[in-house]
Backbone as a ProteinNet text record, in pm:
[ID]
protein_1_A
[PRIMARY]
MSKKAPIKVKDPTTGKEVQLAPEKVWTLAPKGRKGVKIGLFKSPESGKYFRAKVPDDYPA
[TERTIARY]
-8176.4	-8227.6	-8116.3	-8145.8	-8044	-8025.6	-7907.3	-7874.2	-7935.7	-8010.3	-8075.4	-7980.9	-7995.6	-7911.8	-7953.6	-7855.9	-7890.9	-7958.9	-8044.4	-8118.7	-8092.6	-8089.2	-8072.5	-8209.7	-8226	-8352.4	-8323.3	-8426.3	-8412	-8456.3	-8367.3	-8396.3	-8478.6	-8606.4	-8689.8	-8649.1	-8577.7	-8539.4	-8422.3	-8332.7	-8218.3	-8225.7	-8306.1	-8319.1	-8208.3	-8125.8	-8013.9	-8047.6	-7982.5	-7991	-7890.6	-7936	-7847.6	-7870.5	-7768.5	-7777.6	-7808	-7926.8	-7966.6	-8030.7	-8015.2	-8084.4	-8210	-8324.5	-8447.8	-8445.3	-8507.2	-8517.4	-8632.9	-8735	-8851	-8907.3	-8959.5	-9020.3	-9155.7	-9257.7	-9389.2	-9458.7	-9565.8	-9645.1	-9768.4	-9793.4	-9909.6	-10000.5	-10115.2	-10202	-10348.2	-10418.4	-10562.9	-10630.4	-10747.8	-10818.4	-10841.2	-10798.9	-10823.5	-10729.8	-10624.6	-10532.2	-10389	-10300.3	-10158.7	-10102.5	-10020.6	-9968	-9826.2	-9769	-9629.7	-9557.6	-9427	-9347.1	-9294.7	-9309.7	-9268.6	-9160.6	-9061.3	-8955.2	-8948.3	-8908.1	-8889.3	-8740	-8701.5	-8560.9	-8537	-8411.8	-8374.4	-8269.8	-8295.9	-8203.2	-8072.8	-7956.8	-7830.3	-7793.8	-7842.3	-7807	-7900.5	-8032.9	-8127.5	-8176	-8165.4	-8213	-8362.3	-8431.7	-8576	-8604.9	-8718.5	-8761.5	-8847.8	-8838.4	-8924.6	-8951.7	-9058.5	-9095.1	-9066.2	-9028.7	-9005.1	-9036.6	-9069.8	-9098.1	-8968.5	-8975.2	-8860.6	-8898.4	-8799.4	-8832.5	-8920.6	-9005.8	-9099	-9026.9	-8905.8	-8833.8	-8747.9	-8758	-8680.6	-8738.6	-8653.8	-8708.1	-8771.3	-8883.3	-8953.5	-8900.4
9858.5	9970.8	10073	10197.8	10302.2	10352.1	10400.2	10454.6	10593.5	10619.2	10748.9	10846.7	10973	11077.2	11104.9	11131.1	11160.6	11297.1	11306.2	11428.4	11461.1	11589.7	11630.9	11628.5	11540.2	11527.8	11525.9	11555.8	11550.1	11412.6	11343.9	11211.6	11230.2	11188.8	11210.8	11125.8	11015.5	10930.5	10989.6	11063.8	11123.2	11275.4	11337.1	11482	11551.3	11475	11532.9	11546.4	11644	11658	11562.3	11473.8	11376.1	11372.8	11331	11312.4	11164.9	11135	10996.9	10984	10867.1	10835.7	10757	10792.7	10719.8	10578.9	10485.6	10349.1	10336.2	10420.4	10419.2	10560.7	10601.2	10733.7	10715.2	10784.6	10779	10912.6	10933.1	11055.6	11029.4	11120	11111.4	11228.2	11197.2	11304.2	11275.2	11371.1	11355.7	11369.1	11315.1	11316.6	11459.4	11484.9	11614.1	11725.4	11694.4	11799.5	11757.2	11856.8	11829.7	11764.7	11663.6	11591.8	11631.6	11560.4	11579.4	11445.8	11451.8	11330.1	11295.4	11169.1	11117.2	11011.9	11011.6	10911.8	10830.3	10703.4	10615	10607.4	10646.1	10650.8	10558.2	10513.2	10430.3	10506.1	10524	10595.2	10516.1	10581.2	10509.8	10472.8	10549	10522.6	10422.4	10442.9	10356.3	10239.4	10250.8	10145	10149	10247.5	10259.7	10331.2	10296.9	10360.5	10482.1	10584.9	10702.2	10758.3	10837.9	10901.7	11050.2	11108.8	11253	11301	11428.6	11489.6	11503.7	11474.2	11493.5	11601.5	11665.3	11769.8	11717	11805.8	11765.8	11718.4	11769.2	11730.3	11605	11541.8	11419.6	11304	11222.3	11112.8	11002.5	10952.3	10845.1	10714.8
3137.9	3214.9	3231.7	3200.4	3206.9	3349.7	3377.1	3509.1	3519.7	3625	3643.3	3712.6	3677.3	3735.3	3879.5	3968.4	4107.7	4122.6	4221.7	4253.4	4399.8	4432.9	4571.7	4638.8	4737.7	4811.2	4960.3	5039.4	5184.9	5232.6	5301.3	5355.9	5483.7	5484.1	5603.3	5723.8	5701.6	5814.1	5892.4	5822.4	5891.3	5896.1	5807.3	5803.2	5726	5654.1	5579.6	5431.6	5365.4	5220.2	5158.6	5070	5007.2	4856.3	4781	4636.8	4613	4565	4540.1	4403	4342.5	4218.3	4254.4	4196.8	4228.3	4170.4	4241.2	4191.7	4092.6	4109.9	4022.1	4015.6	3898.9	3881.5	3813.5	3863.6	3801.3	3818.5	3739.4	3748.4	3832.6	3924.6	4011.8	3973.8	3912.8	3862.3	3891.5	3951.2	3966.3	3829.3	3817	3689.4	3639.8	3516	3454.1	3496.1	3574.9	3618	3591	3587.2	3566.5	3693.3	3675.5	3790.3	3825.4	3919.8	3960.8	3946	3928.3	3918.8	4057.1	4093	4222.7	4200.2	4286.5	4278.7	4406	4392.2	4506.4	4534.8	4656.1	4695.6	4813.1	4828.9	4944	5023.8	5153.7	5240.6	5254.5	5230.1	5240.8	5384.4	5481.4	5622.4	5689.2	5672.5	5743.2	5657.4	5525.8	5437.4	5411.3	5468.4	5448.8	5317.2	5257.6	5133.2	5165.2	5078.7	5091.4	4953.2	4943.3	4816.5	4825.5	4711.2	4705.2	4564.4	4553.2	4423.1	4345.5	4215.2	4126.8	4025.3	3959.7	3861.2	3747.8	3693.3	3587.9	3461.3	3436.9	3314.5	3334.9	3451	3478.2	3397.6	3332.3	3250.9	3334.9	3288.5	3360.2	3318.9
[MASK]
++++++++++++++++++++++++++++++++++++++++++++++++++++++++++++

């Protein structure tokens, strides 16, 4: 498994902007429409998981 590049996201548990690499990336798309890429991140301070949008050109 390749190491994913970090992305700047807002951590909802602390409210801070942090550079994190997603643990998992997938596309969320309604039927017949273009979707968005979602990443699963883990907060470094609280240890809680959260989801955030990642750029469309980010590798899945």
